[in-house]
SEKOLVO-765262 format. One line per field, with one value per residue (C-alpha): residue number from 0; x, y, z. Coordinates in steps of 0.02 Angstrom, whole numbers, plus 50000, padded with zeros to 5 digits. Each point is the difference from the previous one (the first is absolute). Layout:
# residues N
num <- c(NUM ...)
px <- c(X ...)
py <- c(Y ...)
pz <- c(Z ...)
***
This chain:
# residues 123
num <- c(0 1 2 3 4 5 6 7 8 9 10 11 12 13 14 15 16 17 18 19 20 21 22 23 24 25 26 27 28 29 30 31 32 33 34 35 36 37 38 39 40 41 42 43 44 45 46 47 48 49 50 51 52 53 54 55 56 57 58 59 60 61 62 63 64 65 66 67 68 69 70 71 72 73 74 75 76 77 78 79 80 81 82 83 84 85 86 87 88 89 90 91 92 93 94 95 96 97 98 99 100 101 102 103 104 105 106 107 108 109 110 111 112 113 114 115 116 117 118 119 120 121 122)
px <- c(56116 50062 49853 50060 50030 49814 49926 50083 49965 49826 49908 50084 49966 49833 49947 50071 49914 49826 50061 50002 50113 50086 50070 50132 50099 50165 50133 50190 50096 50093 49859 49885 50101 49996 49809 49965 50080 49869 49856 49945 49993 49925 49865 50044 50052 50125 50049 50160 50013 50154 50007 50093 49854 49854 50055 49856 49997 49842 49924 49830 49890 49826 49901 49837 49836 50044 50159 50167 50154 50138 50157 50169 50134 50125 50086 49961 49817 49938 49818 49845 49819 49862 49848 49840 49905 49933 50031 50190 50016 49939 50091 50158 49971 49988 50166 50090 49930 50071 50164 50009 49982 50133 50127 49988 50056 50139 50066 50017 50109 50087 50038 50050 50116 50074 50004 50036 50183 50009 50053 50187 50013 50038 50119)
py <- c(56099 49996 49968 50078 50163 49997 49962 50149 50124 49941 49893 50084 50188 49947 49939 50156 50121 49909 50013 49824 49928 49842 49902 49877 49855 49969 49891 50078 50049 50145 50032 50003 50134 50115 49947 50053 50177 50041 49946 50181 50069 49826 50010 49846 49914 49868 49861 49910 49829 49867 49922 49837 49977 50044 49969 50089 49934 50093 50183 49973 50163 50024 50143 50070 49921 49824 49966 49903 49992 49874 50061 49902 50112 49855 50000 49814 50021 50177 49972 50078 49954 50113 49922 50096 49937 50088 49846 49973 50182 50020 49841 50072 50177 49905 49894 50156 50107 49834 50016 50173 50021 49856 50083 50162 49918 49904 50168 50086 49863 49985 50187 49984 49867 50072 50190 50093 50070 50178 50149 50046 50163 50163 50120)
pz <- c(53349 50167 50119 50138 49905 49931 50163 50083 49845 49959 50147 50151 49914 49961 50176 50081 49868 50057 50186 50036 50135 50015 50141 49961 50085 49910 50046 50029 49851 49921 49900 50142 50088 49854 49977 50181 49980 49888 50101 50037 49817 49955 50121 50069 50153 50007 50146 49961 50065 49986 49841 50059 50129 49890 49819 49905 49816 49922 50022 50059 49963 50084 49926 49946 50080 49948 49913 50042 49888 50018 49898 49979 49927 49993 49832 49980 50048 49964 50035 50076 50044 50062 50081 50019 50158 50144 50116 49944 50005 50184 50055 49921 50079 50173 49972 49958 50157 50100 49903 50001 50186 50037 49864 50089 50165 49901 49912 50157 50071 49847 49998 50193 49965 49838 50011 49845 50011 50070 49892 50024 50120 49916 50074)
***
């Protein structure tokens, strides 16, 4: 099965049903634009950063009270690891907050330098 479709249909739906929000740092791509458009209904806030400057290769999920998941969706390396450790959890949460704060600044600069195309005027 298509992993992306499964994530959207199962994981995200279950997360939303349980009223669990998410914060996401994502590199620029066509998929990211579509993903970002569904933030509100997915209880998600996405910050977009430049792919060429910050080439993120794996997804990192920090969740629960002590879990950190590292997931690679690459066709040649489809793998995931979950670590249950309060110390690793708290350190990764701190690193994420640091990255989040910086990513928000970078995202504002990116939006300022590359504004979305304006809608055509209607007469």
